[in-house]
KOLVEX-348184 format. One record per atom (N, C-alpha, C): residue number from 1; residue in three letters; atom name; z, y, x. Coordinates in Angstrom, 1 decimal, padded with zeros to 4 digits. Each point is the difference from the previous one (the first is absolute). Example, Ala and Ser with C-alpha at 12.3 -4.5 7.8 and 13.67 -1.06 7.14 Angstrom:
seq->1&type->ala&atom->N&up->007.8&north->-005.7&east->013.2
seq->1&type->ala&atom->CA&up->000.0&north->001.2&east->-000.9
seq->1&type->ala&atom->C&up->000.0&north->001.2&east->000.9
seq->2&type->ser&atom->N&up->-000.7&north->001.1&east->-000.4
seq->2&type->ser&atom->CA&up->000.0&north->001.1&east->000.9
seq->2&type->ser&atom->C&up->000.8&north->001.1&east->-000.8
This chain:
seq->1&type->met&atom->N&up->000.0&north->-001.2&east->000.8
seq->1&type->met&atom->CA&up->000.0&north->001.2&east->-000.8
seq->1&type->met&atom->C&up->000.0&north->001.2&east->000.9
seq->2&type->trp&atom->N&up->-000.5&north->001.1&east->-000.6
seq->2&type->trp&atom->CA&up->-000.2&north->001.3&east->000.9
seq->2&type->trp&atom->C&up->001.4&north->000.5&east->000.4
seq->3&type->phe&atom->N&up->001.0&north->-000.2&east->-000.7
seq->3&type->phe&atom->CA&up->001.3&north->000.6&east->000.3
seq->3&type->phe&atom->C&up->000.9&north->-000.9&east->000.9
seq->4&type->asp&atom->N&up->-000.5&north->-001.1&east->000.4
seq->4&type->asp&atom->CA&up->000.8&north->-000.9&east->000.8
seq->4&type->asp&atom->C&up->000.4&north->000.6&east->001.4
seq->5&type->ser&atom->N&up->-001.0&north->000.8&east->000.5
seq->5&type->ser&atom->CA&up->000.2&north->000.6&east->001.3
seq->5&type->ser&atom->C&up->000.5&north->001.5&east->-000.1
seq->6&type->phe&atom->N&up->000.3&north->000.4&east->-001.2
seq->6&type->phe&atom->CA&up->000.4&north->001.4&east->-000.2
seq->6&type->phe&atom->C&up->001.4&north->000.2&east->000.5
seq->7&type->asn&atom->N&up->000.3&north->001.2&east->000.5
seq->7&type->asn&atom->CA&up->001.3&north->000.3&east->000.6
seq->7&type->asn&atom->C&up->000.9&north->000.6&east->-001.1
seq->8&type->trp&atom->N&up->000.6&north->-000.9&east->-000.8
seq->8&type->trp&atom->CA&up->000.8&north->000.5&east->-001.1
seq->8&type->trp&atom->C&up->001.3&north->000.7&east->000.5
seq->9&type->asp&atom->N&up->000.5&north->-000.5&east->001.1
seq->9&type->asp&atom->CA&up->001.2&north->000.7&east->000.5
seq->9&type->asp&atom->C&up->-000.3&north->001.4&east->000.5
seq->10&type->gly&atom->N&up->-001.2&north->000.2&east->000.5
seq->10&type->gly&atom->CA&up->-000.5&north->001.4&east->000.4
seq->10&type->gly&atom->C&up->-000.1&north->000.9&east->-001.2
seq->11&type->leu&atom->N&up->-000.5&north->-000.6&east->-001.1
seq->11&type->leu&atom->CA&up->-000.1&north->000.7&east->-001.3
seq->11&type->leu&atom->C&up->001.3&north->000.4&east->-000.5
seq->12&type->arg&atom->N&up->000.9&north->-001.0&east->000.0
seq->12&type->arg&atom->CA&up->001.4&north->000.3&east->-000.5
seq->12&type->arg&atom->C&up->000.7&north->001.0&east->000.8
seq->13&type->asn&atom->N&up->-000.2&north->000.0&east->001.3
seq->13&type->asn&atom->CA&up->000.7&north->000.9&east->000.9
seq->13&type->asn&atom->C&up->-000.7&north->001.3&east->000.2
seq->14&type->cys&atom->N&up->-001.2&north->000.2&east->-000.6
seq->14&type->cys&atom->CA&up->-000.8&north->001.2&east->000.1
seq->14&type->cys&atom->C&up->-000.4&north->000.2&east->001.5
seq->15&type->thr&atom->N&up->-000.4&north->-001.1&east->000.7
seq->15&type->thr&atom->CA&up->-000.4&north->000.1&east->001.4
seq->15&type->thr&atom->C&up->-001.5&north->-000.3&east->000.2
seq->16&type->leu&atom->N&up->-000.7&north->-000.3&east->-001.1
seq->16&type->leu&atom->CA&up->-001.4&north->-000.3&east->000.1
seq->16&type->leu&atom->C&up->-000.8&north->001.2&east->000.5
seq->17&type->lys&atom->N&up->-001.0&north->-000.2&east->000.9
seq->17&type->lys&atom->CA&up->-000.8&north->001.1&east->000.4
seq->17&type->lys&atom->C&up->-001.2&north->000.0&east->-000.9
seq->18&type->pro&atom->N&up->-000.4&north->001.2&east->-000.5
seq->18&type->pro&atom->CA&up->-001.1&north->000.1&east->-001.0
seq->18&type->pro&atom->C&up->-001.3&north->-000.2&east->000.8
seq->19&type->pro&atom->N&up->-001.0&north->-000.6&east->-000.7
seq->19&type->pro&atom->CA&up->-001.3&north->-000.2&east->000.7
seq->19&type->pro&atom->C&up->-000.8&north->001.3&east->000.2
seq->20&type->ile&atom->N&up->000.3&north->001.0&east->-000.8
seq->20&type->ile&atom->CA&up->-000.7&north->001.3&east->000.1
seq->20&type->ile&atom->C&up->001.0&north->001.1&east->-000.2
seq->21&type->val&atom->N&up->000.0&north->000.9&east->000.9
seq->21&type->val&atom->CA&up->000.9&north->001.2&east->-000.1
seq->21&type->val&atom->C&up->-000.9&north->001.2&east->-000.1
seq->22&type->pro&atom->N&up->-000.2&north->000.6&east->-001.2
seq->22&type->pro&atom->CA&up->-000.9&north->001.1&east->-000.1
seq->22&type->pro&atom->C&up->000.5&north->001.3&east->000.6
seq->23&type->thr&atom->N&up->-000.9&north->000.8&east->000.5
seq->23&type->thr&atom->CA&up->000.4&north->001.3&east->000.5
seq->23&type->thr&atom->C&up->000.2&north->001.0&east->-001.1
seq->24&type->val&atom->N&up->001.2&north->000.6&east->-000.1
seq->24&type->val&atom->CA&up->000.3&north->000.9&east->-001.2
seq->24&type->val&atom->C&up->000.4&north->001.3&east->000.6
seq->25&type->gln&atom->N&up->-000.6&north->001.1&east->-000.4
seq->25&type->gln&atom->CA&up->000.3&north->001.3&east->000.6
seq->25&type->gln&atom->C&up->001.2&north->000.7&east->-000.8
seq->26&type->ser&atom->N&up->000.1&north->-000.3&east->-001.3
seq->26&type->ser&atom->CA&up->001.0&north->000.7&east->-000.8
seq->26&type->ser&atom->C&up->000.3&north->-000.9&east->-001.2
seq->27&type->pro&atom->N&up->001.0&north->000.3&east->-000.8
seq->27&type->pro&atom->CA&up->000.3&north->-000.8&east->-001.2
seq->27&type->pro&atom->C&up->-001.1&north->000.1&east->-001.1
seq->28&type->thr&atom->N&up->-000.9&north->001.0&east->000.1
seq->28&type->thr&atom->CA&up->-001.1&north->000.2&east->-000.9
seq->28&type->thr&atom->C&up->-001.3&north->-000.4&east->000.6
seq->29&type->asp&atom->N&up->000.0&north->-000.6&east->001.1
seq->29&type->asp&atom->CA&up->-001.3&north->-000.4&east->000.7
seq->29&type->asp&atom->C&up->-000.6&north->-001.2&east->-000.8
seq->30&type->thr&atom->N&up->-001.2&north->000.2&east->-000.5
seq->30&type->thr&atom->CA&up->-000.7&north->-001.0&east->-000.7
seq->30&type->thr&atom->C&up->-001.3&north->-000.5&east->000.7
seq->31&type->ser&atom->N&up->-000.1&north->000.3&east->001.3
seq->31&type->ser&atom->CA&up->-001.2&north->-000.3&east->000.8
seq->31&type->ser&atom->C&up->-000.2&north->-001.5&east->000.1
seq->32&type->asn&atom->N&up->000.9&north->-000.8&east->-000.2
seq->32&type->asn&atom->CA&up->-000.2&north->-001.5&east->000.0
seq->32&type->asn&atom->C&up->-000.4&north->-000.6&east->-001.3
seq->33&type->phe&atom->N&up->-000.3&north->000.9&east->-001.0
seq->33&type->phe&atom->CA&up->-000.5&north->-000.5&east->-001.2
seq->33&type->phe&atom->C&up->-001.4&north->000.5&east->-000.3
seq->34&type->asp&atom->N&up->-000.8&north->-000.8&east->-000.7
seq->34&type->asp&atom->CA&up->-001.3&north->000.4&east->-000.4
seq->34&type->asp&atom->C&up->000.0&north->001.2&east->-001.0
seq->35&type->asp&atom->N&up->-001.1&north->000.8&east->000.0
seq->35&type->asp&atom->CA&up->-000.1&north->001.1&east->-001.0
seq->35&type->asp&atom->C&up->-000.6&north->-000.6&east->-001.2
seq->36&type->tyr&atom->N&up->000.5&north->000.4&east->-001.2
seq->36&type->tyr&atom->CA&up->-000.5&north->-000.4&east->-001.2
seq->36&type->tyr&atom->C&up->-000.2&north->001.3&east->-000.9
seq->37&type->pro&atom->N&up->-001.0&north->000.0&east->-000.9
seq->37&type->pro&atom->CA&up->-000.2&north->001.2&east->-000.8
seq->37&type->pro&atom->C&up->001.2&north->000.1&east->-001.0
seq->38&type->glu&atom->N&up->000.3&north->001.3&east->-000.3
seq->38&type->glu&atom->CA&up->001.0&north->000.3&east->-001.0
seq->38&type->glu&atom->C&up->-000.2&north->-000.7&east->-001.3
seq->39&type->asp&atom->N&up->001.0&north->-000.5&east->-000.6
seq->39&type->asp&atom->CA&up->-000.1&north->-000.6&east->-001.3
seq->39&type->asp&atom->C&up->-000.1&north->001.1&east->-001.1
seq->40&type->glu&atom->N&up->-001.1&north->000.1&east->-000.7
seq->40&type->glu&atom->CA&up->-000.3&north->001.1&east->-000.9
seq->40&type->glu&atom->C&up->000.2&north->-000.5&east->-001.5
seq->41&type->asp&atom->N&up->000.5&north->-001.2&east->-000.1
seq->41&type->asp&atom->CA&up->000.2&north->-000.5&east->-001.4
seq->41&type->asp&atom->C&up->001.2&north->000.7&east->-000.6
seq->42&type->glu&atom->N&up->-000.1&north->000.2&east->-001.3
seq->42&type->glu&atom->CA&up->001.1&north->000.6&east->-000.7
seq->42&type->glu&atom->C&up->001.1&north->-001.1&east->-000.2
seq->43&type->pro&atom->N&up->001.3&north->000.3&east->000.1
seq->43&type->pro&atom->CA&up->001.0&north->-001.0&east->-000.3
seq->43&type->pro&atom->C&up->-000.1&north->-000.5&east->-001.4
seq->44&type->pro&atom->N&up->000.4&north->-001.3&east->-000.2
seq->44&type->pro&atom->CA&up->-000.1&north->-000.5&east->-001.4
seq->44&type->pro&atom->C&up->001.0&north->000.8&east->-000.9
seq->45&type->pro&atom->N&up->-000.3&north->000.0&east->-001.3
seq->45&type->pro&atom->CA&up->000.9&north->000.7&east->-000.9
seq->45&type->pro&atom->C&up->001.3&north->-000.7&east->-000.1
seq->46&type->asp&atom->N&up->001.1&north->000.7&east->-000.4
seq->46&type->asp&atom->CA&up->001.3&north->-000.6&east->-000.2
seq->46&type->asp&atom->C&up->-000.1&north->-001.0&east->-001.2
seq->47&type->asp&atom->N&up->000.6&north->-001.1&east->000.2
seq->47&type->asp&atom->CA&up->000.1&north->-001.0&east->-001.0
seq->47&type->asp&atom->C&up->001.1&north->000.3&east->-001.0
seq->48&type->leu&atom->N&up->-000.3&north->000.5&east->-001.1
seq->48&type->leu&atom->CA&up->001.0&north->000.4&east->-001.0
seq->48&type->leu&atom->C&up->000.2&north->-001.0&east->-001.1
seq->49&type->thr&atom->N&up->-000.4&north->-001.3&east->000.2
seq->49&type->thr&atom->CA&up->000.0&north->-001.0&east->-001.1
seq->49&type->thr&atom->C&up->001.4&north->-000.5&east->-000.2
seq->50&type->gly&atom->N&up->000.9&north->000.3&east->000.9
seq->50&type->gly&atom->CA&up->001.4&north->-000.5&east->-000.2
seq->50&type->gly&atom->C&up->000.3&north->-001.4&east->000.4
seq->51&type->trp&atom->N&up->-000.9&north->-000.7&east->000.6
seq->51&type->trp&atom->CA&up->000.1&north->-001.4&east->000.3
seq->51&type->trp&atom->C&up->001.3&north->-000.3&east->000.9
seq->52&type->asp&atom->N&up->000.4&north->001.0&east->000.7
seq->52&type->asp&atom->CA&up->001.1&north->-000.2&east->001.0
seq->52&type->asp&atom->C&up->001.3&north->000.7&east->-000.4
seq->53&type->lys&atom->N&up->000.1&north->000.4&east->-001.3
seq->53&type->lys&atom->CA&up->001.2&north->000.8&east->-000.4
seq->53&type->lys&atom->C&up->001.3&north->-000.8&east->000.2
seq->54&type->asp&atom->N&up->-000.1&north->-001.3&east->000.0
seq->54&type->asp&atom->CA&up->001.3&north->-000.8&east->000.1
seq->54&type->asp&atom->C&up->000.4&north->-000.4&east->001.4
seq->55&type->phe&atom->N&up->-000.8&north->000.5&east->001.0
seq->55&type->phe&atom->CA&up->000.3&north->-000.2&east->001.4
seq->55&type->phe&atom->C&up->001.3&north->000.7&east->000.4
């Protein structure tokens, strides 16, 4: 099985080394993500049917 050789103790002890460490310039740095067009869809209307009134 794939996990037979997995280092579970390293996972438990938070000592596993990540396979990739991205370079990040600031907390808002999104350079490691792809660019996507803005979502221009309108949000769905509020559901006022009352189906969840007993929650």
